[in-house]
N, C-alpha and C positions, 0 to 999 in steps of 0.2 A: 644295384639296379632296383628300380621301384617294383613293388609287387602289384598284384591285381587289387582292384577296389570293388566293394559291393556296389550293386546298382544294375540297371538294365543291360542286357545283352542285345536285345532287339525288342520288338513290340510285344512278343509273347513270353520271353524268357528273361529271368533276372537272377542275380546272385545275392544272397543274404549271408551274413556272417554266422557261422555256427557258434552258439554261445552255450552256457551251461544248460539252459532250458531245452535246447535242440540237439544236444550231444547224443542222446539215446536214439533219436530219430536218425541222426547221421550214421551211427554205428549200425543200426538195422539195415540201412541202405547199403552200407559197406559189406555187411555179411551177405545180403542178397546178391550183390554184384560179384563178390570175390569167391565165396565158398564153393559154388558149383565147379569152378575150374581150378581151384587150389590143389596143388599136389599134396597127397596124403590127407589124413584126417584134419578136420577143422577143430583146433584146440581153442575152445571158447575163452578160457581164462587168458591164455597167451595172446590170442588175437585182440581181445578187448584191451589188454594192457598196452600192446603195440599201438593200437588206434588212439588210445588216450595220450600216449607219448607224442604221437604225431599232431594231435590237436593242440598240444602245448607248444609246439615249435614250428608248425607249418601253417601258413595262412589257409584257412578252411572255410568253405562256403556250402550252403545248400543251394541247389539249383531249383528254381521255381518255374513252372510252365503254366501259363494262364492262372497264376496266383496260387497254384497248388504245389507242394513240395514233391519233386520228381527225381531228385538225385543229389549228388554231392560232388565236390571238387576240392582237391588240395594241391596247391601250386607253390613251389618254393622258388623264389627268384635267385638265380645264380649269376655269376659274372657273364657268361656267354649264352645261357639258355634260361628259359622258364622250365623248371623241372616239374612235370605233372606227376606228382607223387601218387595220387589216387584219383580216379574218376569213375563214377558209376551212375547209371540211370535205372530207375525201377523197371521191371520187366514190361509193365504196361506202356512205358514210354519209348521202348526200343523199336527200331525199324520203322520210325515215323518221321525221320528227318531231324529230330532234336539233337542227336549226337553229332551229326554232320554240322548242324548250325553252331553248336557249341565249339566244335573243333575249328571251324572256320573263324569264329570269333577269337579263339585262342591264337590262331595263326596271325590274325590281324594285330592282336596285342603284342605278339613276339616281333612282328615286322616293325611295329611302331617303336620298339625298344632296340631295334637293330640286333636281334638275337634269334636263336632257334628255339625249338621245343624238344624236350627229351622225356622219354617215359619208358616204362617196361610193362610187359604183360606176361602172365604165366605161359609157359611153353605149350601147355595143353589147351589154351584158350584160342582156338583157331578162328572163331568169329571175330574176336578183338583184333587179331593179327590182320585179317582180311580188311576189316574196317580201317585200321590205321594205315595200311598200305594204300587203300583207296583214297585216303586223305593226304597222301604224298609222303608218308613216313618211310624211312629205309632202315632195315635192320642193321645195327652197328656191331652187335655181338650177342652171344648167348652164354648162359651158364646152365647148371643142372636144373634150375627152376624157372628161369626167365629168359625172355627175348628182350633186348634193349633196342629201342627205336628212336630215330632222330628225324626231325624235319627242319630244313633250312630254307629261308626265303630266297 
């Protein structure tokens, strides 16, 4: 299945590829988005290594809003789903409709590929769970750390 491509999402938002020059910015966004709800302490060395491995194998993008970097997105195309590996918006861009617009765009991308969306969130991240459920995701299972959610057209 074809992956996502960089470019405009809508008139205000766009995706650009994370490259070597923007990798540190992307990791900072990752830390800001994930650390507050991560179970247990945030091990900087381990988390940075994991993130760098993902950058090497998962199509990764910065999210720009009105030309400014506002978040990041990592989506792995699979046979039946677009697997949203990581997604995060800076705190100043949350609760302003940007996440909903991005999720609706991802749903359109999945629909055009005749597939669903799959993601996980930390069990303790109640705000993310409520957001994803509001966007039509249904919890498929959970483990000690995560809730797994799916959306189907």
